[in-house]
N, C-alpha and C positions, 0 to 999 in steps of 0.2 A: 319454652326453654328446653334445651337439650339435657337429658339426664342419662348417663351410661347405666347399663344393666350389669350387675355383679353376679358372677357365678363362682362360688367358692367350693372347693373340693376338699374333703377330709378322708384319709384312709381309715377303714374300719375292718381290720383283718384282711381278708381277701377281697372284700367289697369296698366300694367308695360311696360316700354320702355327698350329694351335691345340693347346695342351697342357692337358689336364684332369687335375687331381690331386684324389683323394678317397680317404679311408681308407688313406693311405700308398702308394697305387698311382697311376701316371701313365700316361695314354694320349695319343698324339700323332697328328695327322692334318693333311693339307694340303687346301685347297679353293681353287677359283678365285673369289676375291672374298670380301669380309667377310660378306655375308649368307649365303653358302653355308658359310663357316667357322662362323658362329653356329649354323646348322642342324646341322652336323657335331658341334659341341660338345654339343648336346642328345643326339645318338646316343651319344657317348662317355660322357656322364653316366649314361645308361641302362645301359650296359655295366658301369660301375664300381659303380653302386648299384641293381641290379635290384630291382624290387618296392617300393622306398621311395616312399611317397606325398608326404611333406613333404621337400622338398630346397631348400636355399638355395645358389644358384650365384652366385659373384662373378665377373663378366666383366671382364677387364682388358686394356688395350692396352699391352704392354710394362710391366706392373705398375701401370698407372694406370687406375682404374675410370672416372674422369670423361672421360679421353681416349677410352676405348672407347665410352662412351655417345655422345659427340659424333660420333665416326667412324661408329658404327652408324646413328645417326639421319640423318646426312648421306647415307649409302649408301641407306637406306630411303626417305627423303623428298626427297633432293636432286634438283635439276633438272639436265638436261644443260647443257653449256657454253653452247649457243645456244638460247634460248627461241624457240618457234615464233611467227611473226607472228600477231597477232590476226586472226580472220576478220571480214570486213565484215558489219555488221548489215543489217537489211532496208532501211535508208535509204542503204546503201552506205558508211557511215562505219565505221571500225574500232571494235570494242568498246573502251570506255574513252575514246573520242574523242567526248565529248558536249558540246563547246563550243557548237555551234549547235542543240542539241536544244531543242524547245519546252518550256515548263514543264509540269508535270503538270496535267491537266484541272482538278483541284480548286483549283489556284492561279491559273488563267487568268481 
């Protein structure tokens, strides 16, 4: 019978605790940040289910899979609080500041 593996994440200050449950056994670890905790979950899954090729792992943030997905994608793809200023282009204008740019040659 197929049984999904549960990886539940809990924030603990700047660290994250991940608890992986499979086949009636549970392993727990702590990691500095959600991305590291996700990597650690993979290691725990391998310990609990060695050699199994097909695995389904349900990742949850305090029991909620959608919250985990949102938090994980934000951590992986999120920007820092302050975005860097755009670099000036060849004409000295910042990228994205094309108000005074001439029209393309094909339209001139």
